[in-house]
C-alpha positions in Angstrom: 55.8 128.1 123.4 57.0 131.6 125.3 57.9 135.1 124.5 60.6 135.5 127.1 59.4 139.4 127.9 58.8 139.0 131.7 59.4 140.8 134.5 59.1 140.0 138.7 57.0 141.6 140.3 56.6 140.2 143.5 57.7 137.7 145.6 55.5 135.9 148.3 57.0 132.9 150.6 54.4 132.0 151.6 53.5 129.9 155.5 50.6 127.9 156.8 47.1 130.1 156.6 44.7 128.1 159.7 41.7 129.5 158.2 42.3 127.5 155.1 44.7 124.2 156.4 42.9 120.9 155.5 43.2 118.2 158.3 45.9 116.4 156.0 48.8 117.9 155.0 49.3 118.0 151.0 51.4 114.9 150.8 49.8 112.3 148.7 49.1 110.1 151.7 45.5 110.6 152.3 41.6 110.3 150.7 39.8 112.6 153.2 37.6 115.2 152.7 36.7 118.5 154.4 33.4 120.2 155.3 33.0 123.7 153.4 30.9 125.1 156.1 27.4 124.6 157.7 25.4 124.1 154.2 26.4 120.2 153.9 28.9 120.7 151.3 32.1 119.0 151.2 35.4 119.0 149.2 38.6 116.5 148.5 40.9 117.3 150.9 44.4 118.1 148.9 46.3 114.7 150.0 45.1 112.0 148.2 47.0 108.7 147.2 45.7 108.4 144.1 47.2 111.9 142.9 50.6 110.4 142.3 49.7 107.4 140.1 47.2 109.9 138.3 50.0 112.3 137.1 53.0 109.7 136.3 50.7 107.9 134.3 49.8 110.9 132.1 53.1 112.2 131.8 54.5 108.4 131.0 51.5 107.3 128.3 50.2 110.3 126.3 51.1 109.8 123.2 54.2 111.4 121.9 55.3 113.3 120.3 52.4 115.6 119.4 53.0 117.3 116.9 51.6 116.1 113.3 47.6 116.1 112.5 48.0 112.3 113.3 50.4 112.4 116.7 47.6 115.1 118.2 44.4 113.0 116.9 46.0 110.2 118.7 46.7 112.4 122.0 42.7 113.5 121.5 41.5 110.1 121.6 44.0 109.5 125.0 42.4 112.8 126.5 38.9 111.9 125.9 39.5 108.1 127.3 40.7 109.8 130.6 38.0 112.3 131.0 35.7 109.4 130.0 37.1 107.2 133.0 37.0 109.8 135.3 33.3 110.4 134.6 32.8 113.4 132.5 31.3 113.9 129.1 34.4 115.0 126.5 33.8 116.9 123.3 35.9 118.1 120.4 35.8 121.8 119.9 36.8 122.1 116.3 38.2 124.9 114.4 40.1 125.2 110.8 43.4 123.6 111.4 42.9 121.4 114.4 40.3 120.5 117.8 40.5 121.1 121.2 39.0 118.5 123.9 36.5 119.8 125.9 34.5 118.8 129.1 31.8 120.7 131.0 32.0 119.7 134.8 28.3 121.0 135.9 27.2 123.3 138.9 25.2 121.7 141.7 23.4 124.9 141.0 21.5 126.6 138.5 23.8 129.4 137.1 25.2 130.2 133.4 28.9 131.5 135.2 32.2 129.3 134.4 35.7 129.2 135.2 37.5 128.1 132.2 40.9 125.3 133.6 43.3 124.2 130.7 46.3 123.0 129.1 47.7 122.9 125.9 48.3 118.9 125.3 50.6 119.4 121.3 54.5 119.2 121.6 57.1 120.4 118.9 58.3 118.2 116.5 60.7 115.5 117.5 59.9 116.3 121.5 57.8 113.6 123.9 57.1 116.9 125.4 56.9 115.5 129.2 56.7 118.7 130.7 56.4 120.8 127.8 53.2 119.9 128.3 52.3 116.5 129.4 52.9 118.5 133.0 50.3 120.6 132.8 47.8 118.4 131.3 48.1 115.7 133.8 47.5 118.9 136.1 44.1 119.7 134.1 43.4 116.0 134.5 44.2 115.8 138.3 41.9 118.8 138.6 38.9 117.0 137.0 39.8 114.2 139.5 39.1 116.3 142.4 36.1 118.1 141.7 34.1 114.6 140.7 34.3 114.6 144.7 33.8 118.0 145.5 29.6 117.7 146.4 29.0 121.6 146.0 30.1 123.3 142.7 28.6 126.8 142.4 29.8 127.6 139.3 30.7 125.3 135.8 34.1 124.5 134.8 35.1 124.2 131.6 38.2 121.8 131.1 40.0 122.6 128.0 43.2 120.9 126.4 44.2 123.3 123.8 45.3 122.3 120.5 48.4 124.0 118.6 49.9 126.3 121.4 53.2 125.5 119.7 52.2 127.4 116.6 51.0 130.5 118.2 48.2 129.6 120.5 46.0 128.8 117.7 43.6 126.3 120.1 43.7 129.2 122.6 42.9 131.8 120.6 40.0 129.9 118.8 38.5 128.8 121.6 38.1 132.5 123.5 36.9 133.5 120.3 34.0 130.9 120.2 32.9 132.3 123.6 29.5 134.1 123.2 28.9 135.3 126.3 32.0 137.1 127.5 30.3 138.0 130.6 29.4 134.4 131.8 33.3 133.8 132.8 34.6 134.5 135.8 38.4 133.6 135.3 40.3 131.4 133.1 43.8 129.4 134.3 46.1 127.7 132.3 49.1 125.6 133.3 52.2 124.8 131.1 55.4 123.6 132.6 54.8 122.3 136.1 58.0 119.7 136.3 61.2 121.3 136.8 62.6 122.4 140.2 66.5 122.2 139.9 67.1 123.9 143.3 64.3 122.8 144.8 62.4 125.5 146.8 59.0 124.6 145.4 58.7 128.0 143.8 55.7 128.7 140.9 55.2 131.4 139.2 51.4 133.2 138.4 51.8 134.6 135.3 50.6 138.1 134.4 47.3 137.4 136.7 45.1 140.2 138.0 45.3 141.7 141.1 42.3 139.2 142.8 43.8 136.4 141.2 47.0 136.9 142.7 45.5 136.8 145.9 43.8 133.5 145.3 47.0 131.8 144.2 49.0 133.7 147.6 46.3 132.3 149.6 46.4 128.7 147.8 50.0 128.5 148.5 49.8 129.3 152.1 47.6 125.9 151.9 50.1 124.1 150.2 53.0 125.1 151.1 54.9 126.9 148.7 56.2 130.1 147.5 54.9 131.8 144.5 55.9 134.8 142.5 54.2 137.0 140.4 55.4 137.7 136.5 54.2 139.2 133.6 54.9 136.4 131.4 52.7 135.8 128.3 53.3 134.0 125.4 51.1 130.9 126.2 47.6 130.4 126.4 46.6 132.6 128.8 47.6 135.4 126.3 44.9 134.5 124.3 42.3 135.2 126.9 44.1 138.2 128.3 44.0 139.5 124.8 40.4 139.0 124.5 40.0 140.7 128.0 39.0 137.8 130.1 40.6 137.7 133.8 43.2 134.8 132.8 46.7 133.9 134.6 49.0 131.0 134.0 50.6 128.9 136.2 54.5 127.6 135.7 57.8 126.7 136.8 60.9 129.2 137.5 60.3 130.4 133.9 61.7 133.6 134.8 63.7 133.1 137.6 65.4 130.9 135.5 65.1 126.9 137.4 63.2 126.0 134.2 63.9 122.8 132.5 66.5 122.7 130.0 65.0 119.9 127.8 61.8 122.2 126.8 61.7 121.2 122.9 64.1 118.4 122.7 63.9 114.7 122.8 65.4 114.6 126.2 62.1 116.5 127.2 60.3 113.0 128.9 59.0 111.5 132.1 62.5 110.9 133.5 63.3 114.7 133.5 60.0 115.0 135.7 59.9 116.1 139.2 57.3 114.1 140.3 57.0 115.7 144.0 57.0 119.0 142.3 54.3 118.6 139.8 51.8 117.1 142.4 52.6 120.6 144.6 51.7 122.1 141.1 48.3 120.3 140.7 47.6 120.8 144.3 48.3 124.6 144.2 45.7 124.8 141.1 43.1 122.7 142.6 43.0 124.5 146.2 42.4 127.8 144.0 39.8 126.2 141.8 38.1 124.4 144.3 38.1 127.5 146.4 36.5 129.5 143.3 33.7 126.6 143.4 32.7 126.7 147.0 29.4 128.0 147.5 
């Protein structure tokens, strides 16, 4: 769910950045790793053979729709299974009307600082929600997979799959309100609708970022080879965190630019309408930002 009160502020078509480029092009064909400097740390290359399969499996197999209490319980069970298979320990963060699915990816050094990476998993009634928001959910699981292969992580990462976004950002507001030490939160990244690119320009919108976060996404976009544009869009999960004073940002397809799915909130929001190659780029964009934030 979104409030369409956004303004385009900055467009940045991105090319190569030789200071950050990994040895493998981000085309999903290599399972290599790259060095994170002279400290012996390694991070996975963006190009991974497992990536297309993981993303496709999630948007195809996550229970749908995910609107009623019973349907959302099934979706939570699915997400907990996926996180467990990736090696992380999921928990339920319950609140009065629902529950978020969470998992902590611990830092490899002592710190209380953390990054939050999330996506809402619910859909509206009658819609399979493959793009809204199976794609964001799949991308967060892909990030969880990338981070399993990152040998040094200087801060913790909290993965959160938000419940009840479609009825007023309820899960995100509950989670944001439960944070007892706000100073520990470095940044919040939320992903919503990453599967429609009709004009094939590979552009992503970066919603309401701080100046520093926009710089991170611009640098990451240069590595992945996609253009990004800054907007002031709210209306999805990052809004809940911005309202509480956190540095939060949303990542999405061209919602403001007009190249956004016409199938949102309909029975046609199925896996067949998701552009898999574009979703892969979105997952790589977000993963590049998170891995850079975690690098010592």
